[in-house]
N, C-alpha and C positions, 0 to 999 in steps of 0.2 A: 329084224331088229330084236326082236324077242328072242332069237337064237343066240343073238349076241349077248344079250343080258343075262343069258343063262349060262353064259360061258364062265366057268369057274376063274379064270384069270381075270377076265372083266369084272366079276364080281368082287374078287380080292382087291383088285386095284381101287375099285370105287369104294369099297370098306375101308382101304387104307386112307383113300382121300377124305373120306367122311371122318374118320378117326383123326385124320390131321386138322380138319377144320375144326372139329369139337375140341380137339386139345389147344389148338390156336386160341378158339374163343376162351377156353378155360384159364389159358396162360395170360391172355390179355385182361382177362377179368381179375387174376391174382395181381398181375402188375399194376392194374389201376388201383386196386385196393391197397396195395403196398405204397404206391406213389401217393395216393390220398392220404394214407396214414402218416407217411413221411412229412408231406406238406403240412399236415395238421401240427406235426410235433414241431416243424421248422416254424410255423406262424406262430404257435404258443410260446417257443423261445424268443421269437422275434419281439411278440407283445410283451413278454416279461421284461426282454431287455430295453424296450421302448420305455415300459414303465419305470425301470430302474434310472433310465437316462432322465426321464422326466423327473423323478425324485431328486436325482442329483442336480439337475438344473435348477429346480425350485430350492435346494438347500445353496447352490451357488448365488442364486437371485437374492435370497435373504442375506447372505454375507455381503454381497455388493451393496444392498440397501443399507446394511450397519456401517460398512465403510464409507459410504457417501455421507451418512448422518456424522460419523466422527470427523470426517475431513471437513464437513460443513461447521462443526464445532470448532475445530482447531482454527478453522479460518477466521472464525469470530474473534477467538483468542489472540490469534496472530495480529488481526487487525487492531484489536485493543491495545496489544503490547506495541505494535508500531506507532500507534497514536501517543501512547505514553513515553516511548522513546524519542519519537519526533519532538514532544512538548520539553522533556529534559534537555534534550539536544539543542533546542531552540533556547531555552533559557541559559544553557552553559554559553552557547555562541553569544548571546546578548551580554552576559556578563564579562566574556572575554574581550568584546568589543568595547564595551565601557571602559575596561581596565586599559586597554590598547590607547583609548582616546585620551585618558587621564595621563597616562604616562607621555603620549605625544605632546599634551597640552603642557606638562611640567617641562619637558626637554625644550619645547618652543619657547616658553617662558624664560628659561635658563639663558637659552641661546640669544634671545632678544636683550636681556639684561647684559649679557656680555657683549653684544654687538653695540648696545646702546653706551656701555662704559668706554668701549674701545673708540666710538665715536666721538664722545665727549673729550676723550684725550686727544685725539686729531685735531678737533675744533679748536681746543685749547692751546695746542702747539701752533696752528695755524695763526691763531689770534695773537699768540705772544711773540712769535718770530718778528712781524713787522715792527713792534714795539722796541724790540732789542737792536733792530737793524737801523732805526731812526735816532742815532745817537746825537746828531745836532739838536733834534726837537728835544730830545730828554735832556740835554744841557741847558735848554732855554725855557724849561718849566714843564717837564713830563710829570703825569699824575703819579704820586708815591705816596703810600700809606706812611704816616708819621711814626718814628721808632716809639716803642713802648717798653717800659721797665721789665727785666727779665723776671719771671715768677721767681719767688724765694726760693732758694736751694738748687735751682737749675743754672747751667752755664751755656751762654751762647756760642754756637759753633761758628767758626770764622767763615767757612766756605758757603756759597750760595748754590742753589740748584734750580735749574729751568724745568718747563713741563716736559716729562718724559725722562727725567733723571730722578735718581734714587739717593737718600740719605741711607747710609750703612751704620748701624750703632750696635754697642754690646758684642763686638767679635762677630757681627752678622746675624745674631739673633732677632734684632729689630732692623726692619727695613722700611722706610717711609719714601713711598714714590709719590712724585708729585704729578698729580693727574689734571688739574686745571688751576689757572690764576686768573683772578678778577682783579687788575691793577686799580681800577677806579674805587670798587668797594673796598680795597684792600683785603681780600679774603684768598684762601687756598683751599683746594680740595685735595687731600692727602690720603693714599691707600697706605695705612700702617698696618704691615703683617696681613694684607688682604682685607682689612676692615675699613671703610671709607669714613673720613673724618673732615667736616667743613670746619675750617678755623678761621677765627681773626687774630690779629696780634694780641699776644696776652694770653689766649686761650690754650690750656693744657689738658692733656688727655693721659690717662695710665694704659700702659702696654704691658699685657702679660707675655711672658715668653718662658722658655725651658729653664732658664736660669733664674727666673724670679720674676721682678715686675719693677718697672721704671716709669718715668713720666718724660711727656715730650710737649713743647709748646712751639706755637707759631710766633717768632719775634719780628719779622719785617718782611714786607712785600715791596719789591723795588723793582727798578728797570732790568737789573741783572738777575733777577729771579726772587727766591724766598731764602729766607734763613729760619733757623729753628735753634731752639734752646732745649737741653735735656740733661737729665742726670744718669742715663743708661750707661754712659762710660766711666762714671765716678766710681772709683773703688771705695770700698767701705774703709774709712777711716778709723784709726785706732780709737777704741772706745765709743764708736758710733753704732756698731752693729751688734745685735743681742740676740741669742738664741732662746727658744723655749725654756722656761725655768730660771731663766736670768733676771737681774734687777738692774735697772738703769736709774742713775741719780743725775738729774737734770736741774738747771736753773738754780746753780750754787746750792744743790742739795735740797730745795724747796719741792722738789718733783721726785716721787719716788715711783718707778714705772716697772711693774712686773709683767713679763711676758710669758702669758699663758699658753699661746700656740700661734702657729701661722699656717694659714690655708690660702692658697693661691696668690691673690693680690692684696690681702687683707691680714692684719694681725690682731689677735685677741689679747687686750691690755686691761690691767688692773693699775688704776693711776690713784696714788695716795689713799689706797683703801682696799677692800676685797671685792667689791663689784666691779665686773669686767665688761667690757664693750669692744666692738668690732669696729675697727679703723682701716680703711683703704689707704693705698698709696696717694698721698696728696691730701689726705684728710687730716683735719685737726680737731682737738678737743680741749675745752677750756675749763679750768679747775680754779675758782677764785679769781686770782689775778695772774694765774699762770696758763700756758698754753703747751700741748703736747702735739707734735706732727709727725706723721710716718711719712718720710722721704724716699723710701725705697725698700725692696726686699732684695737679697741676694742669696739664692739657695734656701736654706733654712734659717736665714737671720734677717731681722728687720733693722732698718736704719731709721733712728730717732733722733728728733731735734725738739727742743723745749727751751722756754725761758719765762722769767717773771717780770712784770713791770713794777 
């Protein structure tokens, strides 16, 4: 054994193996040192990166907190705005509903009035037709209003009109529709140019129209209908119509009437003096023992009548 150990080959091989072992150990030590150093640097870099991420996350958290606070404030503002808008919208809707209710009520009232007028016309027609059909009874004493004197300045029209029929005067400018007749009371309800007029025999109204103004009166209520008198179709006679700025001499010269102006259905007159007064169609004014009457208006001219006792 000792001889083998003394063999140079064995000795060389053993030295080589020992060198390898020592080299390997040195290499492993160096590797461990390098690995440890690399691991240390890596851990330092990772720690720095983690610290940077923590700082970034902290900044993000702060920004998120600020954003939440801003959103919370905006939510309160939006809620307040929503409340205000809801209040304003509620008030506007309430106002609109009130206006709609008012318009609906007004339309309903107009419809009711129109329906009532039509119903009255139908009832009047139904009530008048049997009386007209009972001719033998009318001949034996049907109720009829006694005739009355025609108002001064008016002339009675020959034709009669029943309920539902119309008198046409002044070339169509005046239309008198017979709406209802009460034979027992002797009255008639006329619609004259759309305006209702309840008249008894002898009563007259003034009617304004595009060509001036005239008068219409109820003359008679009988079994064949109603009759009226009017001056609407009377032309202005020679010397009877006067325009603004003209002087009328009436009552054999005892009345001097200056026409100051004409407005609608009235004329402004100065009678025997400088003081003026307004007289409508059908009205009269007395001066001492004399009387001046406005009997009509034709365009821009007034019809006058006057006399003295």
